[in-house]
C-alpha positions as a Python dict, from the first residue, in 0.01 Angstrom:
ca = {
    (1, 'X'): (0, 0, 0),
    (2, 'X'): (229, -248, 173),
    (3, 'X'): (277, -195, 545),
    (4, 'X'): (461, -385, 814),
    (5, 'X'): (209, -595, 1002),
    (6, 'X'): (179, -512, 1375),
    (7, 'X'): (431, -229, 1354),
    (8, 'X'): (362, 79, 1565),
    (9, 'X'): (570, 297, 1331),
    (10, 'X'): (451, 170, 993),
    (11, 'X'): (102, 37, 1053),
    (12, 'X'): (-51, 373, 1139),
    (13, 'X'): (-277, 419, 838),
    (14, 'X'): (-618, 565, 763),
    (15, 'X'): (-867, 456, 497),
    (16, 'X'): (-1085, 742, 370),
    (17, 'X'): (-1367, 564, 189),
    (18, 'X'): (-1567, 887, 152),
    (19, 'X'): (-1287, 1068, -38),
    (20, 'X'): (-1310, 862, -358),
    (21, 'X'): (-1503, 1121, -567),
    (22, 'X'): (-1591, 970, -907),
    (23, 'X'): (-1321, 703, -885),
    (24, 'X'): (-1361, 356, -741),
    (25, 'X'): (-1025, 394, -564),
    (26, 'X'): (-1014, 478, -194),
    (27, 'X'): (-753, 713, -51),
    (28, 'X'): (-511, 559, 199),
    (29, 'X'): (-297, 781, 419),
    (30, 'X'): (-2, 667, 628),
    (31, 'X'): (197, 871, 878),
    (32, 'X'): (563, 779, 912),
    (33, 'X'): (751, 927, 1205),
    (34, 'X'): (1097, 1064, 1132),
    (35, 'X'): (1330, 1051, 1427),
    (36, 'X'): (1599, 1311, 1478),
    (37, 'X'): (1933, 1140, 1443),
    (38, 'X'): (2285, 1275, 1468),
    (39, 'X'): (2493, 1182, 1165),
    (40, 'X'): (2863, 1244, 1216),
    (41, 'X'): (3030, 1397, 913),
    (42, 'X'): (3396, 1451, 845),
    (43, 'X'): (3543, 1710, 616),
    (44, 'X'): (3891, 1686, 476),
    (45, 'X'): (4029, 2031, 408),
    (46, 'X'): (4362, 2172, 307),
    (47, 'X'): (4443, 2521, 424),
    (48, 'X'): (4495, 2756, 133),
    (49, 'X'): (4849, 2870, 46),
    (50, 'X'): (5033, 2625, 270),
    (51, 'X'): (5283, 2345, 204),
    (52, 'X'): (5017, 2071, 213),
    (53, 'X'): (4814, 2247, -57),
    (54, 'X'): (5117, 2273, -286),
    (55, 'X'): (5199, 1904, -238),
    (56, 'X'): (4836, 1806, -313),
    (57, 'X'): (4820, 2020, -628),
    (58, 'X'): (5149, 1874, -752),
    (59, 'X'): (5016, 1520, -695),
    (60, 'X'): (4696, 1602, -889),
    (61, 'X'): (4896, 1752, -1178),
    (62, 'X'): (5121, 1445, -1185),
    (63, 'X'): (4821, 1210, -1182),
    (64, 'X'): (4659, 1399, -1471),
    (65, 'X'): (4983, 1394, -1670),
    (66, 'X'): (5015, 1017, -1615),
    (67, 'X'): (4669, 933, -1752),
    (68, 'X'): (4708, 705, -2051),
    (69, 'X'): (4466, 825, -2318),
    (70, 'X'): (4619, 627, -2606),
    (71, 'X'): (4339, 367, -2589),
    (72, 'X'): (4050, 609, -2544),
    (73, 'X'): (3817, 467, -2810),
    (74, 'X'): (3477, 440, -2642),
    (75, 'X'): (3265, 549, -2346),
    (76, 'X'): (3368, 249, -2134),
    (77, 'X'): (3737, 339, -2176),
    (78, 'X'): (3661, 697, -2075),
    (79, 'X'): (3466, 581, -1767),
    (80, 'X'): (3757, 354, -1667),
    (81, 'X'): (4003, 642, -1693),
    (82, 'X'): (3779, 875, -1493),
    (83, 'X'): (3725, 609, -1222),
    (84, 'X'): (4096, 535, -1197),
    (85, 'X'): (4170, 906, -1163),
    (86, 'X'): (3902, 952, -897),
}
């Protein structure tokens, strides 16, 4: 077990030498504190059945129609097409 030396958060370990049973290994237990943290998330949504949704769908259809699959000969070509579409 590798711990950060002189760290209050990560050097809080216990060695249980009497828990080894038939093995020659000794159980080590570490407690790591997890701090509550606010992570701001953003969602991009389009309201159903409005003008923005229709524009978005038309752009997706156009992008799909413009995908060049004439040189789709291997997995790498497929991955490149998928990445360019994404």
